[in-house]
PyMOL commands that place a pseudoatom at each C-alpha (Angstrom):
pseudoatom trace, name=CA, resn=MET, resi=1, chain=A, elem=C, hetatm=0, pos=[-13.071, 46.450, -12.392]
pseudoatom trace, name=CA, resn=ALA, resi=2, chain=A, elem=C, hetatm=0, pos=[-11.455, 45.063, -9.009]
pseudoatom trace, name=CA, resn=ARG, resi=3, chain=A, elem=C, hetatm=0, pos=[-9.138, 41.713, -9.360]
pseudoatom trace, name=CA, resn=ARG, resi=4, chain=A, elem=C, hetatm=0, pos=[-10.605, 38.969, -7.181]
pseudoatom trace, name=CA, resn=LEU, resi=5, chain=A, elem=C, hetatm=0, pos=[-8.481, 36.565, -5.422]
pseudoatom trace, name=CA, resn=TRP, resi=6, chain=A, elem=C, hetatm=0, pos=[-8.617, 33.665, -3.072]
pseudoatom trace, name=CA, resn=LEU, resi=7, chain=A, elem=C, hetatm=0, pos=[-7.469, 34.151, 0.253]
pseudoatom trace, name=CA, resn=ASP, resi=8, chain=A, elem=C, hetatm=0, pos=[-4.833, 31.148, 1.920]
pseudoatom trace, name=CA, resn=THR, resi=9, chain=A, elem=C, hetatm=0, pos=[-5.065, 30.619, 5.864]
pseudoatom trace, name=CA, resn=ASN, resi=10, chain=A, elem=C, hetatm=0, pos=[-1.825, 32.005, 6.233]
pseudoatom trace, name=CA, resn=VAL, resi=11, chain=A, elem=C, hetatm=0, pos=[-2.360, 35.082, 4.518]
pseudoatom trace, name=CA, resn=ILE, resi=12, chain=A, elem=C, hetatm=0, pos=[-5.119, 35.834, 7.188]
pseudoatom trace, name=CA, resn=ILE, resi=13, chain=A, elem=C, hetatm=0, pos=[-3.068, 34.324, 10.188]
pseudoatom trace, name=CA, resn=ARG, resi=14, chain=A, elem=C, hetatm=0, pos=[-0.616, 37.168, 8.984]
pseudoatom trace, name=CA, resn=ILE, resi=15, chain=A, elem=C, hetatm=0, pos=[-3.190, 39.984, 8.911]
pseudoatom trace, name=CA, resn=ILE, resi=16, chain=A, elem=C, hetatm=0, pos=[-4.465, 39.100, 12.369]
pseudoatom trace, name=CA, resn=THR, resi=17, chain=A, elem=C, hetatm=0, pos=[-1.564, 37.964, 14.277]
pseudoatom trace, name=CA, resn=GLY, resi=18, chain=A, elem=C, hetatm=0, pos=[1.013, 40.599, 13.109]
pseudoatom trace, name=CA, resn=ASP, resi=19, chain=A, elem=C, hetatm=0, pos=[3.522, 37.248, 13.231]
pseudoatom trace, name=CA, resn=PRO, resi=20, chain=A, elem=C, hetatm=0, pos=[6.185, 37.334, 11.329]
pseudoatom trace, name=CA, resn=LYS, resi=21, chain=A, elem=C, hetatm=0, pos=[6.728, 40.700, 10.980]
pseudoatom trace, name=CA, resn=GLU, resi=22, chain=A, elem=C, hetatm=0, pos=[7.539, 41.252, 7.181]
pseudoatom trace, name=CA, resn=LEU, resi=23, chain=A, elem=C, hetatm=0, pos=[4.793, 38.734, 6.234]
pseudoatom trace, name=CA, resn=ALA, resi=24, chain=A, elem=C, hetatm=0, pos=[2.169, 40.855, 7.827]
pseudoatom trace, name=CA, resn=GLN, resi=25, chain=A, elem=C, hetatm=0, pos=[3.531, 44.334, 6.244]
pseudoatom trace, name=CA, resn=GLU, resi=26, chain=A, elem=C, hetatm=0, pos=[3.361, 42.411, 3.062]
pseudoatom trace, name=CA, resn=ALA, resi=27, chain=A, elem=C, hetatm=0, pos=[-0.226, 41.492, 3.836]
pseudoatom trace, name=CA, resn=GLU, resi=28, chain=A, elem=C, hetatm=0, pos=[-1.051, 44.505, 4.967]
pseudoatom trace, name=CA, resn=GLU, resi=29, chain=A, elem=C, hetatm=0, pos=[-0.056, 46.048, 1.900]
pseudoatom trace, name=CA, resn=MET, resi=30, chain=A, elem=C, hetatm=0, pos=[-2.201, 44.251, -0.303]
pseudoatom trace, name=CA, resn=ILE, resi=31, chain=A, elem=C, hetatm=0, pos=[-5.259, 44.902, 2.346]
pseudoatom trace, name=CA, resn=ARG, resi=32, chain=A, elem=C, hetatm=0, pos=[-4.748, 48.612, 1.162]
pseudoatom trace, name=CA, resn=LYS, resi=33, chain=A, elem=C, hetatm=0, pos=[-5.003, 47.576, -2.201]
pseudoatom trace, name=CA, resn=VAL, resi=34, chain=A, elem=C, hetatm=0, pos=[-8.330, 45.940, -1.245]
pseudoatom trace, name=CA, resn=GLU, resi=35, chain=A, elem=C, hetatm=0, pos=[-9.607, 49.130, 0.721]
pseudoatom trace, name=CA, resn=MET, resi=36, chain=A, elem=C, hetatm=0, pos=[-8.802, 51.267, -2.708]
pseudoatom trace, name=CA, resn=GLY, resi=37, chain=A, elem=C, hetatm=0, pos=[-10.956, 48.890, -4.367]
pseudoatom trace, name=CA, resn=GLU, resi=38, chain=A, elem=C, hetatm=0, pos=[-8.446, 47.683, -6.248]
pseudoatom trace, name=CA, resn=LEU, resi=39, chain=A, elem=C, hetatm=0, pos=[-8.755, 43.447, -5.185]
pseudoatom trace, name=CA, resn=VAL, resi=40, chain=A, elem=C, hetatm=0, pos=[-11.532, 41.530, -3.939]
pseudoatom trace, name=CA, resn=LEU, resi=41, chain=A, elem=C, hetatm=0, pos=[-10.672, 39.164, -1.428]
pseudoatom trace, name=CA, resn=ARG, resi=42, chain=A, elem=C, hetatm=0, pos=[-12.442, 35.483, -1.902]
pseudoatom trace, name=CA, resn=LEU, resi=43, chain=A, elem=C, hetatm=0, pos=[-13.016, 33.580, 1.370]
pseudoatom trace, name=CA, resn=SER, resi=44, chain=A, elem=C, hetatm=0, pos=[-14.082, 29.749, 1.819]
pseudoatom trace, name=CA, resn=ALA, resi=45, chain=A, elem=C, hetatm=0, pos=[-15.275, 28.494, 4.706]
pseudoatom trace, name=CA, resn=LEU, resi=46, chain=A, elem=C, hetatm=0, pos=[-12.398, 25.865, 4.655]
pseudoatom trace, name=CA, resn=VAL, resi=47, chain=A, elem=C, hetatm=0, pos=[-9.857, 28.209, 5.014]
pseudoatom trace, name=CA, resn=VAL, resi=48, chain=A, elem=C, hetatm=0, pos=[-12.100, 29.787, 7.769]
pseudoatom trace, name=CA, resn=ALA, resi=49, chain=A, elem=C, hetatm=0, pos=[-12.226, 26.384, 9.624]
pseudoatom trace, name=CA, resn=GLU, resi=50, chain=A, elem=C, hetatm=0, pos=[-8.342, 26.115, 9.281]
pseudoatom trace, name=CA, resn=CYS, resi=51, chain=A, elem=C, hetatm=0, pos=[-7.631, 29.631, 10.704]
pseudoatom trace, name=CA, resn=CYS, resi=52, chain=A, elem=C, hetatm=0, pos=[-9.876, 28.938, 13.711]
pseudoatom trace, name=CA, resn=TRP, resi=53, chain=A, elem=C, hetatm=0, pos=[-7.314, 25.210, 14.476]
pseudoatom trace, name=CA, resn=VAL, resi=54, chain=A, elem=C, hetatm=0, pos=[-4.602, 27.285, 14.044]
pseudoatom trace, name=CA, resn=LEU, resi=55, chain=A, elem=C, hetatm=0, pos=[-5.479, 30.701, 15.990]
pseudoatom trace, name=CA, resn=GLU, resi=56, chain=A, elem=C, hetatm=0, pos=[-6.951, 28.128, 18.998]
pseudoatom trace, name=CA, resn=SER, resi=57, chain=A, elem=C, hetatm=0, pos=[-4.386, 25.400, 18.644]
pseudoatom trace, name=CA, resn=PHE, resi=58, chain=A, elem=C, hetatm=0, pos=[-0.525, 27.464, 17.732]
pseudoatom trace, name=CA, resn=TYR, resi=59, chain=A, elem=C, hetatm=0, pos=[-1.640, 31.094, 18.957]
pseudoatom trace, name=CA, resn=GLU, resi=60, chain=A, elem=C, hetatm=0, pos=[-3.666, 29.447, 22.062]
pseudoatom trace, name=CA, resn=ALA, resi=61, chain=A, elem=C, hetatm=0, pos=[-6.577, 32.241, 21.120]
pseudoatom trace, name=CA, resn=HIS, resi=62, chain=A, elem=C, hetatm=0, pos=[-9.960, 31.778, 22.948]
pseudoatom trace, name=CA, resn=PRO, resi=63, chain=A, elem=C, hetatm=0, pos=[-13.008, 30.518, 20.253]
pseudoatom trace, name=CA, resn=SER, resi=64, chain=A, elem=C, hetatm=0, pos=[-14.821, 33.716, 21.050]
pseudoatom trace, name=CA, resn=ASP, resi=65, chain=A, elem=C, hetatm=0, pos=[-11.651, 36.061, 20.468]
pseudoatom trace, name=CA, resn=ILE, resi=66, chain=A, elem=C, hetatm=0, pos=[-11.063, 33.950, 17.182]
pseudoatom trace, name=CA, resn=ALA, resi=67, chain=A, elem=C, hetatm=0, pos=[-14.749, 34.185, 16.281]
pseudoatom trace, name=CA, resn=ASP, resi=68, chain=A, elem=C, hetatm=0, pos=[-15.007, 38.129, 16.974]
pseudoatom trace, name=CA, resn=VAL, resi=69, chain=A, elem=C, hetatm=0, pos=[-11.853, 38.729, 14.430]
pseudoatom trace, name=CA, resn=LEU, resi=70, chain=A, elem=C, hetatm=0, pos=[-13.093, 36.948, 12.112]
pseudoatom trace, name=CA, resn=LEU, resi=71, chain=A, elem=C, hetatm=0, pos=[-16.754, 38.112, 11.806]
pseudoatom trace, name=CA, resn=LYS, resi=72, chain=A, elem=C, hetatm=0, pos=[-15.106, 41.263, 11.195]
pseudoatom trace, name=CA, resn=PHE, resi=73, chain=A, elem=C, hetatm=0, pos=[-12.818, 39.897, 8.918]
pseudoatom trace, name=CA, resn=THR, resi=74, chain=A, elem=C, hetatm=0, pos=[-16.067, 37.953, 6.953]
pseudoatom trace, name=CA, resn=ASN, resi=75, chain=A, elem=C, hetatm=0, pos=[-18.004, 41.451, 7.049]
pseudoatom trace, name=CA, resn=ALA, resi=76, chain=A, elem=C, hetatm=0, pos=[-15.623, 43.852, 5.879]
pseudoatom trace, name=CA, resn=ILE, resi=77, chain=A, elem=C, hetatm=0, pos=[-15.441, 45.557, 2.398]
pseudoatom trace, name=CA, resn=GLY, resi=78, chain=A, elem=C, hetatm=0, pos=[-13.952, 43.749, -0.321]
pseudoatom trace, name=CA, resn=VAL, resi=79, chain=A, elem=C, hetatm=0, pos=[-13.943, 40.213, 1.439]
pseudoatom trace, name=CA, resn=GLU, resi=80, chain=A, elem=C, hetatm=0, pos=[-16.592, 37.835, -0.330]
pseudoatom trace, name=CA, resn=THR, resi=81, chain=A, elem=C, hetatm=0, pos=[-17.108, 35.193, 1.926]
pseudoatom trace, name=CA, resn=ASP, resi=82, chain=A, elem=C, hetatm=0, pos=[-18.838, 31.862, 0.361]
pseudoatom trace, name=CA, resn=GLU, resi=83, chain=A, elem=C, hetatm=0, pos=[-21.839, 30.746, 2.235]
pseudoatom trace, name=CA, resn=LYS, resi=84, chain=A, elem=C, hetatm=0, pos=[-21.345, 33.488, 4.407]
pseudoatom trace, name=CA, resn=SER, resi=85, chain=A, elem=C, hetatm=0, pos=[-24.723, 33.559, 6.607]
pseudoatom trace, name=CA, resn=VAL, resi=86, chain=A, elem=C, hetatm=0, pos=[-23.273, 29.571, 7.414]
pseudoatom trace, name=CA, resn=VAL, resi=87, chain=A, elem=C, hetatm=0, pos=[-20.141, 30.502, 8.071]
pseudoatom trace, name=CA, resn=GLN, resi=88, chain=A, elem=C, hetatm=0, pos=[-21.409, 33.235, 10.415]
pseudoatom trace, name=CA, resn=GLN, resi=89, chain=A, elem=C, hetatm=0, pos=[-23.738, 30.973, 12.533]
pseudoatom trace, name=CA, resn=SER, resi=90, chain=A, elem=C, hetatm=0, pos=[-20.757, 28.422, 12.521]
pseudoatom trace, name=CA, resn=LEU, resi=91, chain=A, elem=C, hetatm=0, pos=[-18.518, 31.082, 13.921]
pseudoatom trace, name=CA, resn=HIS, resi=92, chain=A, elem=C, hetatm=0, pos=[-21.080, 32.034, 16.500]
pseudoatom trace, name=CA, resn=ASP, resi=93, chain=A, elem=C, hetatm=0, pos=[-21.741, 28.508, 17.677]
pseudoatom trace, name=CA, resn=PHE, resi=94, chain=A, elem=C, hetatm=0, pos=[-18.079, 27.735, 17.965]
pseudoatom trace, name=CA, resn=SER, resi=95, chain=A, elem=C, hetatm=0, pos=[-17.642, 30.205, 20.039]
pseudoatom trace, name=CA, resn=THR, resi=96, chain=A, elem=C, hetatm=0, pos=[-20.710, 30.161, 22.250]
pseudoatom trace, name=CA, resn=LYS, resi=97, chain=A, elem=C, hetatm=0, pos=[-21.327, 26.328, 22.298]
pseudoatom trace, name=CA, resn=LYS, resi=98, chain=A, elem=C, hetatm=0, pos=[-18.454, 24.462, 22.941]
pseudoatom trace, name=CA, resn=VAL, resi=99, chain=A, elem=C, hetatm=0, pos=[-18.121, 22.989, 19.685]
pseudoatom trace, name=CA, resn=ASP, resi=100, chain=A, elem=C, hetatm=0, pos=[-15.040, 22.823, 17.163]
pseudoatom trace, name=CA, resn=PHE, resi=101, chain=A, elem=C, hetatm=0, pos=[-15.694, 24.905, 14.147]
pseudoatom trace, name=CA, resn=VAL, resi=102, chain=A, elem=C, hetatm=0, pos=[-15.913, 22.012, 11.624]
pseudoatom trace, name=CA, resn=ASP, resi=103, chain=A, elem=C, hetatm=0, pos=[-18.589, 20.394, 13.398]
pseudoatom trace, name=CA, resn=ALA, resi=104, chain=A, elem=C, hetatm=0, pos=[-20.531, 23.849, 14.002]
pseudoatom trace, name=CA, resn=TYR, resi=105, chain=A, elem=C, hetatm=0, pos=[-19.907, 24.452, 9.860]
pseudoatom trace, name=CA, resn=ILE, resi=106, chain=A, elem=C, hetatm=0, pos=[-21.684, 20.853, 9.204]
pseudoatom trace, name=CA, resn=ALA, resi=107, chain=A, elem=C, hetatm=0, pos=[-24.754, 21.592, 11.817]
pseudoatom trace, name=CA, resn=ALA, resi=108, chain=A, elem=C, hetatm=0, pos=[-25.306, 25.428, 10.085]
pseudoatom trace, name=CA, resn=HIS, resi=109, chain=A, elem=C, hetatm=0, pos=[-24.488, 23.889, 6.936]
pseudoatom trace, name=CA, resn=ALA, resi=110, chain=A, elem=C, hetatm=0, pos=[-27.007, 21.133, 7.116]
pseudoatom trace, name=CA, resn=LYS, resi=111, chain=A, elem=C, hetatm=0, pos=[-29.811, 23.547, 8.513]
pseudoatom trace, name=CA, resn=ALA, resi=112, chain=A, elem=C, hetatm=0, pos=[-29.146, 25.976, 5.411]
pseudoatom trace, name=CA, resn=ASN, resi=113, chain=A, elem=C, hetatm=0, pos=[-29.493, 22.808, 2.898]
pseudoatom trace, name=CA, resn=PRO, resi=114, chain=A, elem=C, hetatm=0, pos=[-32.252, 19.753, 4.023]
pseudoatom trace, name=CA, resn=PRO, resi=115, chain=A, elem=C, hetatm=0, pos=[-31.674, 17.182, 4.982]
pseudoatom trace, name=CA, resn=GLU, resi=116, chain=A, elem=C, hetatm=0, pos=[-30.527, 18.379, 8.201]
pseudoatom trace, name=CA, resn=ASP, resi=117, chain=A, elem=C, hetatm=0, pos=[-30.075, 15.307, 9.782]
pseudoatom trace, name=CA, resn=VAL, resi=118, chain=A, elem=C, hetatm=0, pos=[-26.003, 14.318, 10.412]
pseudoatom trace, name=CA, resn=VAL, resi=119, chain=A, elem=C, hetatm=0, pos=[-24.326, 10.874, 10.794]
pseudoatom trace, name=CA, resn=THR, resi=120, chain=A, elem=C, hetatm=0, pos=[-21.929, 11.130, 13.731]
pseudoatom trace, name=CA, resn=TRP, resi=121, chain=A, elem=C, hetatm=0, pos=[-20.954, 9.611, 17.094]
pseudoatom trace, name=CA, resn=ASP, resi=122, chain=A, elem=C, hetatm=0, pos=[-20.705, 12.736, 18.786]
pseudoatom trace, name=CA, resn=LYS, resi=123, chain=A, elem=C, hetatm=0, pos=[-22.782, 14.096, 21.558]
pseudoatom trace, name=CA, resn=HIS, resi=124, chain=A, elem=C, hetatm=0, pos=[-22.034, 17.748, 21.514]
pseudoatom trace, name=CA, resn=TYR, resi=125, chain=A, elem=C, hetatm=0, pos=[-24.795, 18.023, 18.439]
pseudoatom trace, name=CA, resn=LYS, resi=126, chain=A, elem=C, hetatm=0, pos=[-27.140, 18.213, 21.018]
pseudoatom trace, name=CA, resn=ARG, resi=127, chain=A, elem=C, hetatm=0, pos=[-25.367, 21.783, 21.788]
pseudoatom trace, name=CA, resn=LEU, resi=128, chain=A, elem=C, hetatm=0, pos=[-25.931, 22.826, 18.014]
pseudoatom trace, name=CA, resn=ASP, resi=129, chain=A, elem=C, hetatm=0, pos=[-30.048, 21.957, 18.078]
pseudoatom trace, name=CA, resn=ILE, resi=130, chain=A, elem=C, hetatm=0, pos=[-30.047, 19.547, 15.319]
pseudoatom trace, name=CA, resn=ARG, resi=131, chain=A, elem=C, hetatm=0, pos=[-31.209, 16.127, 14.413]
pseudoatom trace, name=CA, resn=HIS, resi=132, chain=A, elem=C, hetatm=0, pos=[-28.213, 13.480, 14.585]
pseudoatom trace, name=CA, resn=ASP, resi=133, chain=A, elem=C, hetatm=0, pos=[-27.582, 9.971, 15.586]
pseudoatom trace, name=CA, resn=ARG, resi=134, chain=A, elem=C, hetatm=0, pos=[-25.376, 7.382, 15.606]
pseudoatom trace, name=CA, resn=PRO, resi=135, chain=A, elem=C, hetatm=0, pos=[-24.641, 4.970, 12.096]
pseudoatom trace, name=CA, resn=GLY, resi=136, chain=A, elem=C, hetatm=0, pos=[-26.667, 1.903, 13.265]
pseudoatom trace, name=CA, resn=ASN, resi=137, chain=A, elem=C, hetatm=0, pos=[-29.472, 3.544, 14.325]
pseudoatom trace, name=CA, resn=TRP, resi=138, chain=A, elem=C, hetatm=0, pos=[-30.629, 5.254, 10.684]
for i in range(1, 138): cmd.bond("trace and resi %d" % i, "trace and resi %d" % (i + 1))
show_as sticks, trace
zoom trace
């Protein structure tokens, strides 16, 4: 039976960027164990959010490129993603609707776990097609 391990952001960033090389090589050795069925990697929505932030802010990657690589990662054999459909919808909205991953996640999570109403001052929730309003209007 394969051992299950929770992934931290820094490991995924090394896998995606190859930077720095020695850490990326170590992560790739682990990926080979995943491919052989020895390990299963667990991925939380919080780690995906942090990956989006690091890749966008530090590596200056475009949201569509970030979403593409993380969608592939969430679909990889040997990777179990918590709330997979919510995370994948969030990545799609992050890349196409010009919103932060966390806001996209809040909207996708609310849609999957009613009630769908979101309390916020952010007007960009209109792009996420979810009912929202400021605190004073509820």
